[in-house]
NUROSE-54748 format. One record per residue: residue number from 0; chain; x, z, y of N, C-alpha, C in turn. Coordinates in steps of 0.001 Angstrom, whole numbers, plus 500000, padded with zeros to 6 digits. Example, Ala and Ser with C-alpha at 12.3 -4.5 7.8 and 13.67 -1.06 7.14 Angstrom:
NUROSE-54748
pt resi = 0, chain = A, n.px = 513190, n.pz = 507800, n.py = 494310, ca.px = 512300, ca.pz = 507800, ca.py = 495500, c.px = 513200, c.pz = 507800, c.py = 496700 .
pt resi = 1, chain = A, n.px = 512850, n.pz = 507080, n.py = 497750, ca.px = 513670, ca.pz = 507140, ca.py = 498940, c.px = 512900, c.pz = 507870, c.py = 500030 .
***
This chain:
NUROSE-54748
pt resi = 0, chain = A, n.px = 734204, n.pz = 451120, n.py = 085811, ca.px = 733829, ca.pz = 451835, ca.py = 087340, c.px = 735043, c.pz = 452682, c.py = 086847 .
pt resi = 1, chain = A, n.px = 736293, n.pz = 453306, n.py = 087702, ca.px = 736702, ca.pz = 454044, ca.py = 087554, c.px = 736229, c.pz = 455501, c.py = 088839 .
pt resi = 2, chain = A, n.px = 736561, n.pz = 456618, n.py = 087636, ca.px = 735907, ca.pz = 457816, ca.py = 088862, c.px = 736717, c.pz = 458902, c.py = 088298 .
pt resi = 3, chain = A, n.px = 736805, n.pz = 459877, n.py = 089314, ca.px = 737322, ca.pz = 461179, ca.py = 089434, c.px = 736661, c.pz = 462095, c.py = 089178 .
pt resi = 4, chain = A, n.px = 736772, n.pz = 463476, n.py = 088175, ca.px = 735571, ca.pz = 464021, ca.py = 087732, c.px = 736833, c.pz = 465823, c.py = 088550 .
pt resi = 5, chain = A, n.px = 736131, n.pz = 466009, n.py = 089670, ca.px = 736384, ca.pz = 467500, ca.py = 089639, c.px = 736472, c.pz = 468574, c.py = 088983 .
pt resi = 6, chain = A, n.px = 737327, n.pz = 469069, n.py = 089210, ca.px = 737630, ca.pz = 470735, ca.py = 088257, c.px = 736156, c.pz = 471022, c.py = 087742 .
pt resi = 7, chain = A, n.px = 735880, n.pz = 471797, n.py = 088644, ca.px = 734543, ca.pz = 472082, ca.py = 088972, c.px = 733007, c.pz = 471427, c.py = 087858 .
pt resi = 8, chain = A, n.px = 733177, n.pz = 470197, n.py = 087988, ca.px = 732590, ca.pz = 468998, ca.py = 086862, c.px = 733056, c.pz = 469032, c.py = 085452 .
pt resi = 9, chain = A, n.px = 734396, n.pz = 468868, n.py = 085244, ca.px = 734828, ca.pz = 469285, ca.py = 084070, c.px = 734673, c.pz = 470478, c.py = 083489 .
pt resi = 10, chain = A, n.px = 734570, n.pz = 471467, n.py = 084440, ca.px = 734270, ca.pz = 473162, ca.py = 083657, c.px = 732623, c.pz = 472999, c.py = 083477 .
pt resi = 11, chain = A, n.px = 731881, n.pz = 472699, n.py = 084178, ca.px = 730760, ca.pz = 472702, ca.py = 084289, c.px = 729909, c.pz = 471904, c.py = 082941 .
pt resi = 12, chain = A, n.px = 731114, n.pz = 470874, n.py = 082556, ca.px = 730308, ca.pz = 469836, ca.py = 081475, c.px = 730906, c.pz = 470673, c.py = 080140 .
pt resi = 13, chain = A, n.px = 731819, n.pz = 471296, n.py = 079984, ca.px = 731939, ca.pz = 471763, ca.py = 078572, c.px = 731527, c.pz = 473285, c.py = 078427 .
pt resi = 14, chain = A, n.px = 730814, n.pz = 473859, n.py = 079267, ca.px = 730568, ca.pz = 475103, ca.py = 079442, c.px = 728557, c.pz = 474921, c.py = 079247 .
pt resi = 15, chain = A, n.px = 728197, n.pz = 473585, n.py = 080036, ca.px = 726659, ca.pz = 473513, ca.py = 079665, c.px = 726588, c.pz = 472263, c.py = 079230 .
pt resi = 16, chain = A, n.px = 726401, n.pz = 472398, n.py = 077811, ca.px = 726323, ca.pz = 471418, ca.py = 076866, c.px = 725310, c.pz = 470294, c.py = 077259 .
pt resi = 17, chain = A, n.px = 724248, n.pz = 470625, n.py = 077730, ca.px = 722983, ca.pz = 470093, ca.py = 077727, c.px = 722621, c.pz = 469646, c.py = 079118 .
pt resi = 18, chain = A, n.px = 723877, n.pz = 469901, n.py = 080485, ca.px = 723493, ca.pz = 469619, ca.py = 081599, c.px = 723654, c.pz = 468026, c.py = 081768 .
pt resi = 19, chain = A, n.px = 723624, n.pz = 467838, n.py = 083487, ca.px = 724030, ca.pz = 466586, ca.py = 083944, c.px = 725603, c.pz = 466420, c.py = 084419 .
pt resi = 20, chain = A, n.px = 726452, n.pz = 467275, n.py = 083979, ca.px = 728018, ca.pz = 467329, ca.py = 084065, c.px = 728116, c.pz = 466628, c.py = 082874 .
pt resi = 21, chain = A, n.px = 727706, n.pz = 467032, n.py = 081985, ca.px = 727959, ca.pz = 466757, ca.py = 080416, c.px = 727729, c.pz = 465458, c.py = 080296 .
pt resi = 22, chain = A, n.px = 726430, n.pz = 465135, n.py = 081006, ca.px = 725944, ca.pz = 464099, ca.py = 080462, c.px = 727024, c.pz = 462699, c.py = 081235 .
pt resi = 23, chain = A, n.px = 727677, n.pz = 462906, n.py = 082188, ca.px = 728358, ca.pz = 462598, ca.py = 082927, c.px = 730022, c.pz = 461790, c.py = 082084 .
pt resi = 24, chain = A, n.px = 730201, n.pz = 463339, n.py = 081578, ca.px = 731421, ca.pz = 463717, ca.py = 081195, c.px = 731236, c.pz = 462356, c.py = 079373 .
pt resi = 25, chain = A, n.px = 730312, n.pz = 462214, n.py = 079055, ca.px = 729326, ca.pz = 461672, ca.py = 077771, c.px = 729678, c.pz = 460090, c.py = 078200 .
pt resi = 26, chain = A, n.px = 729575, n.pz = 460144, n.py = 079506, ca.px = 729234, ca.pz = 458362, ca.py = 079758, c.px = 731100, c.pz = 457950, c.py = 079756 .
pt resi = 27, chain = A, n.px = 731986, n.pz = 458793, n.py = 080188, ca.px = 732814, ca.pz = 458233, ca.py = 079941, c.px = 733407, c.pz = 458105, c.py = 078883 .
pt resi = 28, chain = A, n.px = 733072, n.pz = 459281, n.py = 077139, ca.px = 733668, ca.pz = 459172, ca.py = 076041, c.px = 733263, c.pz = 458155, c.py = 075522 .
pt resi = 29, chain = A, n.px = 731725, n.pz = 457345, n.py = 076086, ca.px = 731312, ca.pz = 456399, ca.py = 075651, c.px = 731517, c.pz = 455469, c.py = 076039 .
pt resi = 30, chain = A, n.px = 732780, n.pz = 455221, n.py = 076923, ca.px = 733354, ca.pz = 454143, ca.py = 077759, c.px = 732458, c.pz = 453585, c.py = 079099 .
pt resi = 31, chain = A, n.px = 731105, n.pz = 453810, n.py = 079504, ca.px = 730651, ca.pz = 453471, ca.py = 080300, c.px = 730954, c.pz = 453815, c.py = 081824 .
pt resi = 32, chain = A, n.px = 731761, n.pz = 454578, n.py = 081692, ca.px = 732659, ca.pz = 455029, ca.py = 083390, c.px = 733943, c.pz = 455252, c.py = 082670 .
pt resi = 33, chain = A, n.px = 734970, n.pz = 455231, n.py = 083262, ca.px = 736782, ca.pz = 455096, ca.py = 083125, c.px = 737216, c.pz = 456462, c.py = 083850 .
pt resi = 34, chain = A, n.px = 736942, n.pz = 457544, n.py = 083227, ca.px = 737647, ca.pz = 458711, ca.py = 083955, c.px = 739054, c.pz = 459205, c.py = 084137 .
pt resi = 35, chain = A, n.px = 739321, n.pz = 459350, n.py = 085490, ca.px = 740550, ca.pz = 459376, ca.py = 085924, c.px = 741072, c.pz = 460358, c.py = 086116 .
pt resi = 36, chain = A, n.px = 741950, n.pz = 461320, n.py = 085404, ca.px = 742540, ca.pz = 462488, ca.py = 085545, c.px = 743532, c.pz = 462581, c.py = 086432 .
pt resi = 37, chain = A, n.px = 744527, n.pz = 463759, n.py = 086697, ca.px = 745963, ca.pz = 463977, ca.py = 086615, c.px = 746283, c.pz = 465470, c.py = 085904 .
pt resi = 38, chain = A, n.px = 747683, n.pz = 465171, n.py = 086338, ca.px = 747956, ca.pz = 466893, ca.py = 085159, c.px = 747815, c.pz = 467677, c.py = 086158 .
pt resi = 39, chain = A, n.px = 747530, n.pz = 467977, n.py = 087472, ca.px = 747420, ca.pz = 468730, ca.py = 088441, c.px = 745629, c.pz = 469084, c.py = 088132 .
pt resi = 40, chain = A, n.px = 744772, n.pz = 468469, n.py = 087958, ca.px = 743181, ca.pz = 468621, ca.py = 087850, c.px = 743417, c.pz = 469137, c.py = 086221 .
pt resi = 41, chain = A, n.px = 744063, n.pz = 468714, n.py = 085233, ca.px = 743929, ca.pz = 469299, ca.py = 083990, c.px = 744796, c.pz = 470600, c.py = 083819 .
pt resi = 42, chain = A, n.px = 745566, n.pz = 470658, n.py = 084364, ca.px = 746042, ca.pz = 472417, ca.py = 084694, c.px = 745244, c.pz = 473214, c.py = 085550 .
pt resi = 43, chain = A, n.px = 744430, n.pz = 473168, n.py = 086421, ca.px = 743644, ca.pz = 473380, ca.py = 086840, c.px = 742414, c.pz = 473661, c.py = 086110 .
pt resi = 44, chain = A, n.px = 741929, n.pz = 472738, n.py = 084870, ca.px = 741173, ca.pz = 473173, ca.py = 084421, c.px = 741225, c.pz = 474165, c.py = 083013 .
pt resi = 45, chain = A, n.px = 743135, n.pz = 473546, n.py = 082658, ca.px = 743002, ca.pz = 474717, ca.py = 081563, c.px = 743101, c.pz = 476764, c.py = 082180 .
pt resi = 46, chain = A, n.px = 743726, n.pz = 476393, n.py = 083194, ca.px = 743744, ca.pz = 477762, ca.py = 084157, c.px = 741823, c.pz = 478404, c.py = 083947 .
pt resi = 47, chain = A, n.px = 741262, n.pz = 477679, n.py = 084440, ca.px = 740190, ca.pz = 478362, ca.py = 084327, c.px = 739077, c.pz = 478584, c.py = 082924 .
pt resi = 48, chain = A, n.px = 739308, n.pz = 477688, n.py = 082123, ca.px = 739025, ca.pz = 477746, ca.py = 080738, c.px = 739373, c.pz = 478832, c.py = 080070 .
pt resi = 49, chain = A, n.px = 740576, n.pz = 479379, n.py = 080832, ca.px = 741452, ca.pz = 480638, ca.py = 080019, c.px = 740730, c.pz = 481872, c.py = 080336 .
pt resi = 50, chain = A, n.px = 740135, n.pz = 481809, n.py = 082108, ca.px = 739452, ca.pz = 482816, ca.py = 081974, c.px = 738709, c.pz = 483856, c.py = 081165 .
pt resi = 51, chain = A, n.px = 738688, n.pz = 484659, n.py = 081305, ca.px = 737812, ca.pz = 485939, ca.py = 080365, c.px = 736350, c.pz = 485916, c.py = 080612 .
pt resi = 52, chain = A, n.px = 736223, n.pz = 485369, n.py = 081736, ca.px = 734976, ca.pz = 484802, ca.py = 081706, c.px = 734512, c.pz = 483987, c.py = 080874 .
pt resi = 53, chain = A, n.px = 734850, n.pz = 483024, n.py = 080785, ca.px = 734384, ca.pz = 481738, ca.py = 080088, c.px = 734554, c.pz = 481719, c.py = 078691 .
pt resi = 54, chain = A, n.px = 735983, n.pz = 482387, n.py = 078291, ca.px = 735563, ca.pz = 483009, ca.py = 077024, c.px = 736189, c.pz = 481707, c.py = 075776 .
pt resi = 55, chain = A, n.px = 736951, n.pz = 480859, n.py = 076163, ca.px = 737640, ca.pz = 480249, ca.py = 075301, c.px = 738886, c.pz = 480683, c.py = 074755 .
pt resi = 56, chain = A, n.px = 739069, n.pz = 480513, n.py = 073349, ca.px = 740369, ca.pz = 480238, ca.py = 073102, c.px = 741231, c.pz = 479240, c.py = 073190 .
pt resi = 57, chain = A, n.px = 742893, n.pz = 479965, n.py = 072958, ca.px = 743596, ca.pz = 478847, ca.py = 073857, c.px = 743344, c.pz = 477892, c.py = 072681 .
pt resi = 58, chain = A, n.px = 743182, n.pz = 477702, n.py = 071416, ca.px = 742704, ca.pz = 476501, ca.py = 070628, c.px = 741877, c.pz = 476045, c.py = 071050 .
pt resi = 59, chain = A, n.px = 740459, n.pz = 476139, n.py = 071286, ca.px = 739678, ca.pz = 475613, ca.py = 071978, c.px = 739834, c.pz = 475500, c.py = 073198 .
pt resi = 60, chain = A, n.px = 740495, n.pz = 475681, n.py = 073942, ca.px = 740967, ca.pz = 475055, ca.py = 075109, c.px = 742079, c.pz = 473893, c.py = 075106 .
pt resi = 61, chain = A, n.px = 743396, n.pz = 473758, n.py = 074134, ca.px = 743300, ca.pz = 472841, ca.py = 073759, c.px = 742732, c.pz = 471543, c.py = 072904 .
pt resi = 62, chain = A, n.px = 741979, n.pz = 471647, n.py = 072212, ca.px = 741420, ca.pz = 470549, ca.py = 071480, c.px = 740353, c.pz = 470035, c.py = 072420 .
pt resi = 63, chain = A, n.px = 739446, n.pz = 470713, n.py = 073394, ca.px = 738985, ca.pz = 470347, ca.py = 075065, c.px = 739689, c.pz = 469145, c.py = 075927 .
pt resi = 64, chain = A, n.px = 740684, n.pz = 469776, n.py = 075766, ca.px = 741609, ca.pz = 469139, ca.py = 076755, c.px = 742204, c.pz = 467964, c.py = 076281 .
pt resi = 65, chain = A, n.px = 742511, n.pz = 468035, n.py = 075243, ca.px = 742997, ca.pz = 466615, ca.py = 074053, c.px = 742189, c.pz = 465903, c.py = 073870 .
pt resi = 66, chain = A, n.px = 740720, n.pz = 466338, n.py = 073639, ca.px = 739413, ca.pz = 465401, ca.py = 073787, c.px = 739223, c.pz = 464487, c.py = 074466 .
pt resi = 67, chain = A, n.px = 738939, n.pz = 465382, n.py = 076217, ca.px = 739001, ca.pz = 464252, ca.py = 077154, c.px = 740434, c.pz = 463109, c.py = 077607 .
pt resi = 68, chain = A, n.px = 741641, n.pz = 464058, n.py = 077768, ca.px = 742739, ca.pz = 463315, ca.py = 077526, c.px = 742170, c.pz = 461938, c.py = 076857 .
pt resi = 69, chain = A, n.px = 741522, n.pz = 461652, n.py = 075785, ca.px = 741840, ca.pz = 460873, ca.py = 074811, c.px = 741032, c.pz = 459598, c.py = 075169 .
pt resi = 70, chain = A, n.px = 740070, n.pz = 459916, n.py = 076236, ca.px = 739067, ca.pz = 458657, ca.py = 076728, c.px = 739702, c.pz = 458902, c.py = 078114 .
pt resi = 71, chain = A, n.px = 740587, n.pz = 459575, n.py = 078847, ca.px = 740515, ca.pz = 459398, ca.py = 080015, c.px = 741666, c.pz = 458750, c.py = 080839 .
pt resi = 72, chain = A, n.px = 741943, n.pz = 458133, n.py = 081978, ca.px = 743170, ca.pz = 457600, ca.py = 082246, c.px = 743989, c.pz = 459110, c.py = 083097 .
pt resi = 73, chain = A, n.px = 745147, n.pz = 458968, n.py = 082696, ca.px = 745729, ca.pz = 460174, ca.py = 083319, c.px = 746985, c.pz = 459475, c.py = 084353 .
pt resi = 74, chain = A, n.px = 746922, n.pz = 460128, n.py = 085418, ca.px = 747383, ca.pz = 459642, ca.py = 086322, c.px = 748916, c.pz = 460619, c.py = 086884 .
pt resi = 75, chain = A, n.px = 749788, n.pz = 460053, n.py = 087732, ca.px = 750827, ca.pz = 460921, ca.py = 088196, c.px = 750686, c.pz = 460778, c.py = 089984 .
pt resi = 76, chain = A, n.px = 750148, n.pz = 461387, n.py = 090600, ca.px = 750199, ca.pz = 460777, ca.py = 092053, c.px = 751331, c.pz = 461277, c.py = 092411 .
pt resi = 77, chain = A, n.px = 751692, n.pz = 460104, n.py = 093549, ca.px = 753323, ca.pz = 460276, ca.py = 093966, c.px = 752974, c.pz = 460603, c.py = 095563 .
pt resi = 78, chain = A, n.px = 752103, n.pz = 460763, n.py = 095937, ca.px = 751211, ca.pz = 460963, ca.py = 096934, c.px = 751123, c.pz = 462376, c.py = 097544 .
pt resi = 79, chain = A, n.px = 751051, n.pz = 463229, n.py = 098661, ca.px = 750647, ca.pz = 464748, ca.py = 098733, c.px = 749633, c.pz = 464514, c.py = 100011 .
pt resi = 80, chain = A, n.px = 748628, n.pz = 464585, n.py = 099977, ca.px = 747707, ca.pz = 464805, ca.py = 101363, c.px = 747187, c.pz = 465720, c.py = 101980 .
pt resi = 81, chain = A, n.px = 746997, n.pz = 466033, n.py = 102890, ca.px = 746564, ca.pz = 466941, ca.py = 103672, c.px = 745505, c.pz = 466633, c.py = 104268 .
pt resi = 82, chain = A, n.px = 744531, n.pz = 466165, n.py = 103986, ca.px = 742861, ca.pz = 466257, ca.py = 104555, c.px = 742226, c.pz = 467201, c.py = 104269 .
pt resi = 83, chain = A, n.px = 741782, n.pz = 467459, n.py = 103063, ca.px = 740778, ca.pz = 468692, ca.py = 102886, c.px = 741502, c.pz = 470093, c.py = 103372 .
pt resi = 84, chain = A, n.px = 741544, n.pz = 470516, n.py = 104947, ca.px = 742076, ca.pz = 471638, ca.py = 105567, c.px = 741557, c.pz = 472836, c.py = 104648 .
pt resi = 85, chain = A, n.px = 740209, n.pz = 472865, n.py = 104595, ca.px = 739500, ca.pz = 474240, ca.py = 104144, c.px = 739805, c.pz = 474812, c.py = 103174 .
pt resi = 86, chain = A, n.px = 740687, n.pz = 474201, n.py = 102447, ca.px = 741106, ca.pz = 474518, ca.py = 100851, c.px = 742402, c.pz = 473316, c.py = 100154 .
pt resi = 87, chain = A, n.px = 743116, n.pz = 473503, n.py = 100852, ca.px = 744289, ca.pz = 472631, ca.py = 100768, c.px = 744463, c.pz = 471810, c.py = 099340 .
pt resi = 88, chain = A, n.px = 744121, n.pz = 473416, n.py = 098143, ca.px = 744356, ca.pz = 472496, ca.py = 096729, c.px = 743131, c.pz = 471333, c.py = 095956 .
pt resi = 89, chain = A, n.px = 742048, n.pz = 471824, n.py = 097468, ca.px = 741404, ca.pz = 470605, ca.py = 096611, c.px = 741949, c.pz = 468657, c.py = 097184 .
pt resi = 90, chain = A, n.px = 742969, n.pz = 468771, n.py = 097712, ca.px = 743504, ca.pz = 467644, ca.py = 098095, c.px = 744136, c.pz = 466478, c.py = 096763 .
pt resi = 91, chain = A, n.px = 744208, n.pz = 467392, n.py = 095837, ca.px = 744830, ca.pz = 466860, ca.py = 094585, c.px = 743903, c.pz = 466261, c.py = 093768 .
pt resi = 92, chain = A, n.px = 742723, n.pz = 466370, n.py = 094363, ca.px = 741190, ca.pz = 465016, ca.py = 093808, c.px = 741581, c.pz = 463860, c.py = 094323 .
pt resi = 93, chain = A, n.px = 741667, n.pz = 464051, n.py = 095697, ca.px = 742059, ca.pz = 462818, ca.py = 096446, c.px = 743245, c.pz = 462133, c.py = 096109 .
pt resi = 94, chain = A, n.px = 744553, n.pz = 462970, n.py = 095774, ca.px = 745448, ca.pz = 462099, ca.py = 095759, c.px = 745059, c.pz = 461337, c.py = 093891 .
pt resi = 95, chain = A, n.px = 744690, n.pz = 462109, n.py = 093501, ca.px = 744094, ca.pz = 461483, ca.py = 091879, c.px = 743602, c.pz = 459926, c.py = 091823 .
pt resi = 96, chain = A, n.px = 742527, n.pz = 460178, n.py = 092979, ca.px = 741494, ca.pz = 459109, ca.py = 092870, c.px = 742615, c.pz = 457666, c.py = 093655 .
pt resi = 97, chain = A, n.px = 743172, n.pz = 458135, n.py = 094904, ca.px = 744044, ca.pz = 457145, ca.py = 095099, c.px = 745449, c.pz = 456680, c.py = 093798 .
pt resi = 98, chain = A, n.px = 746013, n.pz = 457413, n.py = 093127, ca.px = 746595, ca.pz = 457023, ca.py = 092336, c.px = 746115, c.pz = 456091, c.py = 091040 .
pt resi = 99, chain = A, n.px = 744901, n.pz = 456477, n.py = 090810, ca.px = 743836, ca.pz = 455881, ca.py = 089550, c.px = 743229, c.pz = 454680, c.py = 090030 .
pt resi = 100, chain = A, n.px = 743448, n.pz = 454099, n.py = 091654, ca.px = 742760, ca.pz = 453469, ca.py = 091995, c.px = 740902, c.pz = 453640, c.py = 091551 .
pt resi = 101, chain = A, n.px = 740057, n.pz = 455216, n.py = 091693, ca.px = 738927, ca.pz = 455074, ca.py = 091353, c.px = 738469, c.pz = 454626, c.py = 092492 .
pt resi = 102, chain = A, n.px = 736786, n.pz = 454470, n.py = 092169, ca.px = 736029, ca.pz = 453908, ca.py = 093108, c.px = 735134, c.pz = 455378, c.py = 093676 .
pt resi = 103, chain = A, n.px = 734820, n.pz = 455998, n.py = 092944, ca.px = 734253, ca.pz = 457526, ca.py = 092560, c.px = 734933, c.pz = 458694, c.py = 092981 .
pt resi = 104, chain = A, n.px = 734612, n.pz = 460064, n.py = 093857, ca.px = 735076, ca.pz = 461186, ca.py = 093404, c.px = 733757, c.pz = 461805, c.py = 092689 .
pt resi = 105, chain = A, n.px = 733236, n.pz = 462643, n.py = 092019, ca.px = 732385, ca.pz = 463139, ca.py = 091585, c.px = 732690, c.pz = 464741, c.py = 091645 .
pt resi = 106, chain = A, n.px = 732082, n.pz = 465337, n.py = 092431, ca.px = 732122, ca.pz = 466712, ca.py = 092922, c.px = 731302, c.pz = 467487, c.py = 092881 .
pt resi = 107, chain = A, n.px = 731244, n.pz = 468877, n.py = 092941, ca.px = 730451, ca.pz = 470257, ca.py = 093301, c.px = 730865, c.pz = 470641, c.py = 094494 .
pt resi = 108, chain = A, n.px = 731743, n.pz = 470731, n.py = 094805, ca.px = 732960, ca.pz = 471297, ca.py = 096073, c.px = 732408, c.pz = 470820, c.py = 097698 .
pt resi = 109, chain = A, n.px = 731750, n.pz = 471503, n.py = 098019, ca.px = 730890, ca.pz = 471175, ca.py = 099497, c.px = 732315, c.pz = 470575, c.py = 100503 .
pt resi = 110, chain = A, n.px = 733706, n.pz = 471201, n.py = 100268, ca.px = 734595, ca.pz = 470616, ca.py = 100833, c.px = 735041, c.pz = 469492, c.py = 100548 .
pt resi = 111, chain = A, n.px = 734716, n.pz = 468705, n.py = 099423, ca.px = 735307, ca.pz = 467598, ca.py = 099305, c.px = 734194, c.pz = 466397, c.py = 099478 .
pt resi = 112, chain = A, n.px = 732442, n.pz = 467163, n.py = 099290, ca.px = 731535, ca.pz = 466429, ca.py = 099382, c.px = 731131, c.pz = 465921, c.py = 100214 .
pt resi = 113, chain = A, n.px = 731524, n.pz = 467038, n.py = 101697, ca.px = 731819, ca.pz = 466598, ca.py = 103050, c.px = 732209, c.pz = 465546, c.py = 103600 .
pt resi = 114, chain = A, n.px = 732881, n.pz = 465195, n.py = 103021, ca.px = 733752, ca.pz = 463989, ca.py = 103323, c.px = 733216, c.pz = 462877, c.py = 103279 .
pt resi = 115, chain = A, n.px = 732311, n.pz = 462623, n.py = 102237, ca.px = 731593, ca.pz = 461448, ca.py = 102072, c.px = 731960, c.pz = 459826, c.py = 101657 .
pt resi = 116, chain = A, n.px = 733152, n.pz = 460146, n.py = 102119, ca.px = 734032, ca.pz = 458770, ca.py = 102008, c.px = 735737, c.pz = 459095, c.py = 102268 .
pt resi = 117, chain = A, n.px = 736577, n.pz = 458374, n.py = 101636, ca.px = 737684, ca.pz = 458828, ca.py = 101825, c.px = 738718, c.pz = 457118, c.py = 101031 .
pt resi = 118, chain = A, n.px = 739093, n.pz = 456354, n.py = 102256, ca.px = 739961, ca.pz = 455270, ca.py = 101885, c.px = 739322, c.pz = 454720, c.py = 101027 .
pt resi = 119, chain = A, n.px = 737932, n.pz = 454148, n.py = 101474, ca.px = 737157, ca.pz = 453589, ca.py = 100733, c.px = 736477, c.pz = 454111, c.py = 099131 .
pt resi = 120, chain = A, n.px = 737059, n.pz = 455083, n.py = 098964, ca.px = 736275, ca.pz = 455984, ca.py = 097749, c.px = 735314, c.pz = 456759, c.py = 098226 .
pt resi = 121, chain = A, n.px = 734177, n.pz = 456624, n.py = 097028, ca.px = 732930, ca.pz = 457104, ca.py = 098111, c.px = 733035, c.pz = 458710, c.py = 096813 .
pt resi = 122, chain = A, n.px = 732333, n.pz = 459971, n.py = 098045, ca.px = 732615, ca.pz = 461189, ca.py = 097090, c.px = 730973, c.pz = 461660, c.py = 096741 .
pt resi = 123, chain = A, n.px = 730533, n.pz = 461487, n.py = 095898, ca.px = 729105, ca.pz = 462000, ca.py = 095360, c.px = 728977, c.pz = 463216, c.py = 094557 .
pt resi = 124, chain = A, n.px = 727753, n.pz = 463920, n.py = 094432, ca.px = 727542, ca.pz = 464549, ca.py = 093414, c.px = 727148, c.pz = 463855, c.py = 092145 .
pt resi = 125, chain = A, n.px = 727456, n.pz = 464868, n.py = 091331, ca.px = 726915, ca.pz = 464508, ca.py = 089456, c.px = 725730, c.pz = 463618, c.py = 089619 .
pt resi = 126, chain = A, n.px = 724884, n.pz = 464460, n.py = 089999, ca.px = 723476, ca.pz = 463511, ca.py = 090050, c.px = 723477, c.pz = 462212, c.py = 090685 .
pt resi = 127, chain = A, n.px = 723788, n.pz = 461804, n.py = 091966, ca.px = 724184, ca.pz = 460573, ca.py = 093008, c.px = 725014, c.pz = 459898, c.py = 091743 .
pt resi = 128, chain = A, n.px = 725827, n.pz = 460244, n.py = 091129, ca.px = 726805, ca.pz = 459545, ca.py = 090233, c.px = 725890, c.pz = 459019, c.py = 089036 .
pt resi = 129, chain = A, n.px = 725240, n.pz = 459970, n.py = 088652, ca.px = 724638, ca.pz = 459449, ca.py = 087039, c.px = 723230, c.pz = 458306, c.py = 087670 .
pt resi = 130, chain = A, n.px = 722932, n.pz = 458603, n.py = 088428, ca.px = 721882, ca.pz = 457518, ca.py = 089348, c.px = 722634, c.pz = 455755, c.py = 089429 .
pt resi = 131, chain = A, n.px = 723622, n.pz = 456042, n.py = 090093, ca.px = 724705, ca.pz = 454642, ca.py = 090023, c.px = 724700, c.pz = 454443, c.py = 088541 .
pt resi = 132, chain = A, n.px = 724483, n.pz = 454917, n.py = 087235, ca.px = 724984, ca.pz = 454093, ca.py = 085981, c.px = 724047, c.pz = 453461, c.py = 085300 .
***
């Protein structure tokens, strides 16, 4: 089953290594789900990890991204959406899901979660996704 992880889920997974987002990422590493990411999501992830409040070094950021990329499908979305009006930057998550043929989007962002579903793609929280595995 293919799933897209929103940037907020990725960040939580690498910071809180005993939380539910980490469990979900670990399921991807173990091949229980196929994580789908885009370059846009990876770049946003990189920027957040580089923030001083997070405290990751460039080397730690690169290592983390390389590891996650090694067990993820990286897609290059061809379409640009304007579905999430409250935060247009969030549309990259939907674009990635469409490009990668994902069945689920996993997010903690209310703008995305409030959609519930988009073009047959279910939008769920981390806890909801873990229940489905």
